[in-house]
C-alpha positions, 0 to 999 in steps of 0.5 A: 534461498531453498527451492525446496516447498515447505508442507502445508501444513507448516506454513504461516499465513502471512497476518499480523497477530493482532489481526487474527484469532488467537486460537491454535490451528487445530483448535487447541487452548488459546495462547494469552499474551499480557502486557506488563504493566509499564508498556502499552500495546503497539499501536497502528502507525500514522502515516502522512501522505501529503507529500504524495497528494503534492506530487499527484497534484503536479503530476495532474496538472502537467498532463493536462497543460501538455495535452491542452498544449498538444490540442491547440497545436493540433488546430494551429499546425494545419494552418501553418503548413499551407 
């Protein structure tokens, strides 16, 4: 990678084309995209997060059980040390 920086006017924002307006930066003409008859516009992908939810519930159950074990041990161990 080059360490030289681009001029600010040469930089382009990291925004998807569908999210922003279609006007040019200098207020020029609008650019319109026409989609051929056989093709449709790309749609937003749908993500499935069920595996993440399962992982988070498993982490929560494990963390809760470990905290409960530590609380029980904090009451039991002083009695056993005497």
